[in-house]
N, C-alpha and C positions, 0 to 999 in steps of 0.2 A: 757510106754508113747505111745500115738498114735497121728497121724495127720489126719485131715479131711479137705478137701477143700470144705466143705458144702456151701450151698447158704446162702444169707442173710435172716433174718427173714422176713416173709410175713407181709404186712400191716394189721392193725386191721380189723376184720370182725365182726361176730355176737357178739363178746365179747364187742363191743362198742368202744368208743373212748379212753378208758383208756390205751390200749396198744399203740395206736398212740401217746398219750401224753408222755408215758414212753419212747417210742422209739425216740421221737424227743427232749426229755428234755436235751440231751447232744448236744446242738447246736455246730456249728463249731467256736463259739466265744472263745476268749482267756479264759483259765481256770482262775477262780477267778474274771473275769470281771463282771460288773453289769449285762450285758446281759446273761452271763453264769449262774450267781446266780439266775436270774429271771427264767430262764428255769428250773433249778434244783428245785426251789421253786414250780413252776407250776406242775412239775411231782410229787413231794412229796405230794402236795395237792390232786392230782388225785389218788394217791395210797391208797389202803385200807389195813390198818395194821391187817391182819388176819393170823391165824396160819395154814390155809388151803393151798392147792397147789398153787404154783406161776408159772409164766412163766419159772423160772429156773427149776422147777420140770419137766416141759414139755421138756425142753432142755436136762435134765439128761436122761429122758425116750426116747429121740430121736424122740419125737412127733413134735418138732420144730427144723428145721435144724440150725446148728451153725458151725462156723469154729473153730474146736477144735485144740488147739496148745499143750495141755498137758492133760494127764489123767492118774490117778493111781486108786488104790482101794478106796481112800478116797476123792479125789478132782477132779474137772473138770475145765479146763481153756479154754476159747474161746475168740475170738476177739469181741470187742464191735461193735454193728451195727452202732453206731454213735460216732466214736472216737473223743476224746478231745486232742489227741496227735498223732504223727505218729504211735506210738505203744500204744494201749489201750486194755488191756486184762482184762476180768472178771474172777475171781477165786472163785469157790463155793464149799462148802462141798456137797458130793453126798447124804448124809443123813442129813436132817435138824435138827432132834433131838431137837426141840424147839428153835433152834437158828434163830429166825426170825430177830434178831438184836443183835449187840454186847452187848448192855446193858442187854440182857437176858442170857448172858453166866453164867455158873455155873462151879464149880470145875471139874465136869465130862467132860466139854468141852475143857479142857486144851490141850489134845492131838490133837483134830481137829484144834484148833486155831493155834497151832504150825505147823501142816501140811499145813494149808493155807499159812502161811508166808514162810515156806520152799519151797512150790511150787512156790510162787512168786519169790523167789531167783533163782530157777531152770529155770523158764520161762524167767526171765530177762537175764540170761546168754545165754540161747538159742536164744533170740531175739537180742543179741549183745548190751545189755545195760550195759556194763562193766564200763562206765563212770558215771553211776548213773541213778536213776529212782525214781518215787514217788509212794507211797502206800496210798490209800485213802479208808476209811471205813466210810460211812455215817450211822448215827444212828438216827432213828425216824424222825418225821415230821420236827422238828426244825433243824435237821442235814441233811435235804433234802434227806432222804432215799425214794426211789421210788419203790423198790421191797423188800418185807418183807421175805427175805431168805438171811441170812447173806452172804455178798459177799465182795470181795476185788478188788479194781480197781488197776491195775498195769499200770502206765503211764510213757512213756519215748520217747526217740528219738528226743528230742529238749530240750533246756535249759528251766528249769521250774521256770522262774522268779528269778534266783539267779545267781550272786549276784544282789541285788536290784540296780535300777538306770540305 
């Protein structure tokens, strides 16, 4: 496990507005609110579902700085640049291996899928989320996926709309 106090991601440059839209899609509006869902939809529409390198590949290669909170041989976890909760961590496999989205998973991916969820548990404990947390995996355009490299959102640090009312 390693920690890094790296800087925030830089704003979009020559790569166009796509990164700016992705970076801003997680507005500070309440998770699940109409404003939040509109932001996620906008980011998903701006994303290009390709199997090529993504912003996450650049983070893995340390070409883009990130605030790493956990790392092992299989996964990397870092703070989201536009958090939706007091604690918002993104957990990604270091080797994509065709896992651009959860619906592309095959039997050969079982081990890495387990590693992602186990890393979420470890990070949640490390971040003091013993009272509970939320795991979110967006899949495809209709699931508001904005980066086509499978990733898990770990959210916590406030009550996540439960119990209702």
